[in-house]
LUMBARO-968258 format. One line per field, with one value per residue (C-alpha): x, y, z; residue number from 1; residue in one letter. Coordinates in Angstrom, 2 decimals. Layout:
// residues N
px <- X; ...
py <- Y; ...
pz <- Z; ...
n <- NUM; ...
res <- a; ...
//
This chain:
// residues 313
px <- 92.09; 89.28; 87.26; 90.57; 90.65; 92.37; 92.75; 95.43; 94.90; 98.24; 101.56; 102.16; 105.51; 107.29; 107.00; 103.49; 102.85; 104.99; 103.20; 99.57; 100.58; 101.63; 98.29; 95.70; 95.28; 96.45; 95.77; 97.16; 94.37; 95.36; 95.36; 92.04; 91.56; 90.70; 93.54; 91.43; 88.16; 89.41; 91.01; 87.67; 85.66; 87.81; 88.75; 86.02; 83.65; 84.83; 87.11; 86.32; 89.01; 90.57; 94.11; 94.53; 96.38; 94.69; 95.61; 93.77; 90.86; 87.93; 85.12; 81.78; 82.47; 84.99; 83.12; 80.18; 82.49; 83.49; 80.13; 81.57; 83.59; 83.45; 86.42; 88.53; 91.67; 93.75; 97.00; 96.75; 94.41; 93.09; 89.56; 88.63; 89.38; 86.95; 83.32; 82.09; 78.39; 78.50; 80.59; 78.67; 75.54; 76.58; 77.70; 81.50; 83.84; 86.70; 89.99; 92.57; 95.41; 94.84; 96.75; 100.22; 101.17; 99.99; 103.72; 105.49; 102.89; 103.32; 106.87; 106.64; 104.24; 106.55; 109.67; 107.88; 106.90; 110.28; 111.87; 109.29; 109.92; 113.64; 113.93; 116.03; 115.87; 116.70; 119.66; 121.18; 121.05; 122.72; 125.45; 125.87; 125.74; 129.07; 126.89; 127.82; 131.25; 129.46; 127.05; 124.59; 121.65; 118.34; 116.36; 113.96; 110.66; 111.05; 108.77; 108.96; 106.28; 104.00; 100.40; 99.71; 96.30; 95.21; 92.62; 91.31; 91.74; 91.79; 94.07; 97.11; 95.94; 96.19; 99.68; 100.66; 99.31; 101.53; 104.56; 103.90; 104.15; 107.87; 107.87; 105.95; 103.38; 99.78; 97.31; 93.81; 92.04; 89.04; 86.68; 83.28; 82.22; 84.38; 86.43; 84.97; 87.53; 89.90; 91.11; 92.37; 90.96; 88.26; 87.76; 84.19; 85.62; 88.69; 89.06; 88.84; 91.53; 93.79; 93.24; 94.41; 97.27; 100.99; 101.09; 98.07; 98.66; 96.09; 95.71; 91.91; 90.46; 90.05; 86.94; 84.37; 83.33; 86.64; 87.63; 89.15; 88.32; 91.54; 90.39; 91.49; 89.51; 91.21; 94.76; 93.83; 93.01; 96.34; 98.33; 101.60; 103.34; 101.64; 102.55; 100.62; 101.47; 99.61; 100.08; 96.37; 95.37; 96.16; 92.11; 91.66; 93.99; 92.70; 95.95; 95.73; 94.65; 97.61; 100.25; 98.98; 99.25; 102.76; 103.76; 102.19; 103.60; 100.05; 101.28; 104.89; 105.31; 104.39; 105.42; 103.64; 103.80; 100.52; 99.27; 95.86; 97.44; 100.25; 102.83; 102.25; 103.48; 102.60; 105.73; 104.54; 105.06; 108.42; 109.73; 109.13; 111.39; 109.06; 107.53; 109.10; 107.99; 108.11; 106.78; 104.07; 106.55; 104.56; 104.14; 107.19; 109.64; 110.49; 108.61; 105.65; 105.43; 106.01; 103.15; 100.91; 101.58; 101.15; 97.48; 96.54; 97.17; 95.82; 92.46; 92.45; 93.10; 90.55; 88.05; 88.79; 88.66; 85.09; 86.43; 85.99; 88.67; 91.11; 90.87; 87.66; 86.32
py <- -105.40; -108.14; -105.67; -105.40; -109.17; -109.66; -112.99; -113.10; -115.60; -116.67; -115.32; -111.53; -109.53; -109.74; -105.66; -105.84; -108.95; -107.19; -103.88; -105.92; -107.51; -104.47; -102.74; -105.75; -108.97; -110.86; -114.62; -116.54; -118.75; -122.56; -124.17; -125.83; -129.17; -129.99; -127.40; -124.52; -126.04; -126.14; -122.54; -121.14; -122.65; -120.75; -117.45; -117.10; -115.32; -111.89; -111.47; -108.40; -108.18; -110.23; -109.35; -111.81; -111.55; -111.92; -115.73; -116.64; -113.87; -114.55; -117.13; -116.71; -120.10; -118.50; -115.22; -117.23; -118.79; -115.42; -114.01; -110.66; -109.98; -106.23; -105.64; -107.45; -105.87; -107.80; -107.31; -107.26; -106.15; -109.26; -109.70; -113.00; -115.06; -112.62; -113.17; -109.63; -110.09; -112.27; -109.77; -106.67; -108.27; -108.65; -104.84; -106.11; -103.50; -104.57; -103.08; -103.92; -102.37; -101.07; -98.16; -98.65; -101.67; -100.34; -99.04; -102.48; -104.72; -102.93; -102.99; -106.73; -106.92; -105.46; -107.08; -110.39; -109.03; -107.92; -111.26; -113.47; -111.67; -111.15; -114.72; -113.10; -116.12; -118.71; -116.31; -116.20; -119.90; -120.07; -118.02; -119.86; -123.17; -122.25; -122.44; -119.09; -120.55; -122.96; -120.66; -117.61; -117.59; -117.69; -114.10; -113.01; -110.48; -106.89; -104.98; -101.48; -100.17; -103.31; -103.67; -104.07; -105.49; -104.88; -107.08; -104.93; -101.40; -101.00; -98.85; -101.30; -101.58; -97.71; -97.78; -100.35; -98.21; -95.47; -97.74; -98.66; -95.05; -95.32; -98.17; -96.37; -99.07; -98.76; -99.62; -101.14; -102.87; -104.71; -104.46; -105.53; -101.68; -98.96; -96.87; -93.53; -91.01; -93.40; -92.26; -95.93; -98.15; -100.22; -103.91; -105.54; -108.94; -110.41; -112.77; -109.31; -108.05; -110.90; -111.15; -107.38; -107.40; -108.69; -108.78; -109.49; -108.52; -109.82; -107.42; -108.25; -108.97; -112.74; -114.53; -116.76; -113.83; -113.98; -117.55; -119.09; -115.53; -116.26; -119.39; -121.56; -119.52; -116.28; -117.98; -119.08; -115.57; -114.35; -116.70; -117.99; -114.75; -113.52; -113.33; -113.51; -111.75; -112.68; -110.65; -110.90; -114.30; -117.51; -118.22; -115.92; -118.01; -121.48; -122.96; -126.61; -124.56; -122.34; -125.21; -126.86; -123.76; -122.98; -126.84; -126.54; -123.24; -121.73; -118.70; -117.62; -117.58; -116.12; -114.58; -115.57; -114.29; -116.22; -119.73; -121.78; -123.70; -121.60; -122.49; -125.68; -125.17; -127.57; -129.39; -129.21; -125.07; -125.64; -127.85; -125.33; -122.99; -120.33; -119.21; -117.06; -118.11; -115.90; -117.10; -114.34; -111.55; -108.41; -106.48; -107.99; -104.72; -103.34; -100.02; -101.41; -104.09; -101.06; -99.32; -102.09; -103.18; -99.52; -99.41; -102.72; -100.97; -97.83; -99.69; -101.26; -97.89; -95.96; -98.63; -98.50; -94.92; -94.74; -93.23; -94.62; -96.98; -95.52; -98.40; -100.15; -102.68
pz <- -6.48; -7.10; -9.39; -11.45; -12.05; -15.48; -17.28; -19.78; -22.60; -24.53; -24.63; -24.49; -24.70; -21.47; -20.94; -21.51; -19.19; -16.52; -16.89; -16.61; -13.47; -11.85; -12.94; -12.28; -10.46; -13.49; -13.97; -16.88; -18.48; -19.09; -22.30; -23.07; -20.99; -17.24; -16.16; -17.94; -16.39; -13.02; -13.41; -14.84; -12.02; -9.28; -11.29; -13.91; -11.79; -10.98; -13.90; -15.66; -18.30; -20.41; -22.28; -25.39; -28.92; -32.36; -32.57; -29.41; -29.89; -27.35; -28.31; -27.20; -25.38; -23.39; -22.61; -21.33; -18.59; -17.66; -16.56; -15.12; -18.23; -19.24; -21.46; -23.92; -24.85; -27.79; -29.21; -32.88; -35.62; -36.89; -35.02; -36.63; -33.57; -31.38; -31.59; -31.51; -31.92; -28.77; -26.93; -28.01; -27.18; -23.52; -23.48; -23.23; -24.68; -27.19; -27.91; -30.50; -32.05; -35.31; -37.33; -35.22; -37.39; -41.01; -42.09; -40.74; -42.55; -45.73; -45.70; -45.30; -48.23; -50.25; -49.11; -49.80; -53.40; -54.35; -52.67; -54.83; -58.01; -57.90; -56.37; -53.57; -51.37; -53.81; -55.13; -51.62; -51.34; -54.87; -53.42; -49.96; -52.14; -54.09; -57.19; -58.77; -59.62; -61.90; -63.73; -63.69; -61.62; -63.40; -64.45; -62.18; -62.91; -62.75; -60.15; -61.17; -63.43; -63.26; -62.02; -58.54; -57.44; -53.76; -52.02; -49.41; -49.66; -45.52; -43.72; -44.63; -48.17; -48.59; -47.13; -49.65; -52.32; -51.40; -51.18; -54.99; -56.07; -55.57; -57.81; -60.54; -60.10; -61.30; -58.46; -58.58; -55.69; -54.90; -51.54; -51.18; -52.21; -53.52; -50.87; -50.26; -51.64; -53.46; -56.99; -57.75; -60.04; -58.66; -59.72; -59.05; -58.22; -57.07; -60.25; -62.27; -59.97; -60.36; -64.08; -64.44; -61.98; -62.39; -58.40; -56.23; -52.57; -49.82; -46.90; -46.19; -43.27; -42.05; -40.69; -42.38; -44.94; -46.68; -46.30; -49.35; -51.00; -53.20; -54.91; -57.42; -59.96; -58.62; -58.90; -62.48; -63.47; -61.97; -64.29; -65.02; -64.80; -61.67; -57.96; -54.92; -51.72; -48.68; -45.25; -44.24; -42.69; -43.98; -44.08; -47.14; -49.49; -50.42; -49.24; -51.35; -54.63; -53.93; -53.48; -56.62; -58.59; -57.39; -58.15; -61.72; -62.48; -62.97; -61.06; -60.89; -57.39; -53.77; -50.73; -47.77; -44.05; -42.89; -43.25; -42.79; -39.71; -38.00; -37.03; -39.17; -42.50; -45.34; -46.49; -49.95; -49.56; -47.67; -50.73; -53.41; -54.78; -55.99; -52.64; -49.95; -46.68; -43.22; -39.92; -39.44; -38.88; -40.61; -37.42; -35.54; -35.13; -32.07; -32.74; -33.82; -30.85; -28.50; -30.13; -29.96; -26.29; -25.34; -27.16; -25.38; -21.79; -23.03; -24.07; -20.49; -18.74; -20.65; -19.86; -16.07; -16.20; -17.68; -21.07; -24.59; -25.78; -28.26; -30.68; -30.16; -32.29
n <- 1; 2; 3; 4; 5; 6; 7; 8; 9; 10; 11; 12; 13; 14; 15; 16; 17; 18; 19; 20; 21; 22; 23; 24; 25; 26; 27; 28; 29; 30; 31; 32; 33; 34; 35; 36; 37; 38; 39; 40; 41; 42; 43; 44; 45; 46; 47; 48; 49; 50; 51; 52; 53; 54; 55; 56; 57; 58; 59; 60; 61; 62; 63; 64; 65; 66; 67; 68; 69; 70; 71; 72; 73; 74; 75; 76; 77; 78; 79; 80; 81; 82; 83; 84; 85; 86; 87; 88; 89; 90; 91; 92; 93; 94; 95; 96; 97; 98; 99; 100; 101; 102; 103; 104; 105; 106; 107; 108; 109; 110; 111; 112; 113; 114; 115; 116; 117; 118; 119; 120; 121; 122; 123; 124; 125; 126; 127; 128; 129; 130; 131; 132; 133; 134; 135; 136; 137; 138; 139; 140; 141; 142; 143; 144; 145; 146; 147; 148; 149; 150; 151; 152; 153; 154; 155; 156; 157; 158; 159; 160; 161; 162; 163; 164; 165; 166; 167; 168; 169; 170; 171; 172; 173; 174; 175; 176; 177; 178; 179; 180; 181; 182; 183; 184; 185; 186; 187; 188; 189; 190; 191; 192; 193; 194; 195; 196; 197; 198; 199; 200; 201; 202; 203; 204; 205; 206; 207; 208; 209; 210; 211; 212; 213; 214; 215; 216; 217; 218; 219; 220; 221; 222; 223; 224; 225; 226; 227; 228; 229; 230; 231; 232; 233; 234; 235; 236; 237; 238; 239; 240; 241; 242; 243; 244; 245; 246; 247; 248; 249; 250; 251; 252; 253; 254; 255; 256; 257; 258; 259; 260; 261; 262; 263; 264; 265; 266; 267; 268; 269; 270; 271; 272; 273; 274; 275; 276; 277; 278; 279; 280; 281; 282; 283; 284; 285; 286; 287; 288; 289; 290; 291; 292; 293; 294; 295; 296; 297; 298; 299; 300; 301; 302; 303; 304; 305; 306; 307; 308; 309; 310; 311; 312; 313
res <- m; a; h; r; l; l; i; q; q; g; a; l; p; p; a; l; q; t; r; l; q; s; l; y; d; t; q; l; l; p; q; p; g; p; a; r; d; d; f; l; a; t; h; g; q; g; a; v; a; l; a; t; n; a; r; f; g; c; s; a; e; l; a; a; r; l; p; d; l; r; v; v; s; s; l; g; v; g; l; d; a; i; d; l; p; a; l; h; a; r; g; i; a; v; g; y; t; p; e; v; l; n; d; c; v; a; d; i; a; f; a; l; l; m; a; a; a; r; r; v; t; a; a; d; a; f; v; r; r; g; d; w; t; r; g; q; f; p; m; g; t; r; v; s; g; k; r; l; g; i; l; g; m; g; r; i; g; a; v; v; a; r; r; a; i; g; f; d; m; e; v; r; y; h; n; r; r; p; a; a; g; s; t; l; g; y; a; a; t; p; t; e; l; a; a; w; a; d; f; l; v; v; v; t; a; g; g; p; e; t; r; n; l; v; s; r; e; v; l; d; a; l; g; p; k; g; f; l; v; n; v; s; r; g; s; v; v; d; e; a; a; l; i; d; s; l; q; q; r; r; i; a; g; a; g; l; d; v; f; a; h; e; p; e; v; p; e; a; l; r; s; l; d; n; v; v; l; l; p; h; i; a; s; n; t; e; e; t; r; a; a; m; t; q; r; v; e; d; n; l; a; a; f; f; a; g; r; t; l; p; s; a; a
//
């Protein structure tokens, strides 16, 4: 099975790890350091496949140390940790897992939106502390009928827009260019979208091109009655500016599933009562993870069978 040597980088769901080990000669890549250097010196040559995830991806440096690498299959929709130009330049096929997580990510976006606006987690804590016996909980903000701005009208953004129909919301969006066939209102800049919106939902791709796309200027445009929801990548939001905006109440609140340096979340965020924090779980449902793991396997199987990858990047 030397021609089917597969390197695994980062943790994968146990069922997927077991399945890959039954199909390929699978070796786990150690963390960066001397152990990894020794491992790559022994196994780097001859490894034709890499199974990874959106967090770890595949850098140009790692790919260079795998001279026989021919395919990368990543668990996740994010591609910012994968050096696509470097891999494509070598003719390395890259697969990922889009589409299958759209619904669950959109669901979490709305869960965060509702939780932030109606202060669900703060209200839960209020009841648990016994504070209800001493007075009424403060009022929240209505969601239905409000303006929803979507930053990134891709696959997930389109599902978020469909969810908004059930809440009688008016929807506009911003992309680098208008989405073909979309009948929704288009904002030319993120700042323009934020100034219009009551809720700004971030579902754009990560990477250098979108780093700090949600800037202090965008947050100021969202304003003291506006809410930010981020289910994309922590890098898309200027985290320091967001913390300051929340502390100074220059925006009303936020719902975050992603952060700049996961799993580290700043104490300044954790101490605020106008932000809802989740541990990057948007796609973390049994149904979606099963579909994602199957797509990782399907991408690898298609490559070794000489077929086009079902989800090629």
